[in-house]
N, C-alpha and C positions, 0 to 999 in steps of 0.2 A: 701590532707584532712586525717587525722587519722580514723581509723575504731573505732567506739563507743562500748562498752560494754552496757549490758542491764542496768546496775546501773546506768551509766554516762547518760544514755538516759533518764532514769525515774528523775533523778535529775534536768535534764533540763526543762525549762518552756515551755509552751504549744507553745509559739511564735517562740520559739528556735527551738523546734522540727519541726515545720512546714517550717520554713526556712531552716533547715538542709535537710529536707526531698526534697524540691524542686532542693536544690543545687544537692544532691545526683542524683535525677531522670533527671535532666540535663547532669550532666556528663555521666550518662548510656547511656542517647540516642545519646550524641556524639559519644561515644565508639561503640556503636551498627551502627550507622551510618557509621563509618570507616570501621568496619568488613564488613558490606554489601557492601561497594563500592570496596571491594578487597584489600583493606591497610591492613597493619599489626600494631599492635598496640604494645606500648612499653612493657606493663605488662598485658598479658593476664588474669592473676588469678585476676586482679582488677574488671574484669565484676563481679566473682563469690561474691568478697567481697561487691561490692556494693548492688547486689540482697541481700545479707545477712543483710546487714545494713539497708536497706529501710524495709526489712520484719520486723527487730526488731523496728524500729521508728512506723510501722503501729501497730505491736502486742501491744507495749506501749501504743498509741493513743486509741485503742479500748479496752482495759481494763477497766474494771468497776471502778468508784473513790473509794479509800479504806475508810474505816469508819475512823473518827476521833479519835484521843486517847481518848479523853473524853467520847465519846459514847460508845466505847469499855470498858472501865472500868464500866460505868453505867450496862451495859449489863451484864457483869460479876459478878456483885455486886447484882442483881436481880436473877440472876441464883442461888448464894450462899444462898441468903436470902429463895429462894423456898426449897433448898434444905436440910436446917436446920431444925430440929423436934423443936417443940414447946417445951417449958421448963416446962410447966404443964404436958405434956403428959407421961413424962418417970416415971415409977415406978418399 
């Protein structure tokens, strides 16, 4: 399983992220069990990679939902209108 970048994780759907998270946690548990039993694992750095990827997925899941583009445009428009001076007041 390849390690994902944050951008790739954000592009995934919520269901895909949850599925991927479960897979990674299962693999992590399997590796930790092998280590605790005294066995050696093929790639010891994989544990570190799994921890990082799990943390990335959880971070993206806990982020607040971004505003929609239309809402952002409306807010920017309102701010600009408030900052403009009235036409009749300049002399």
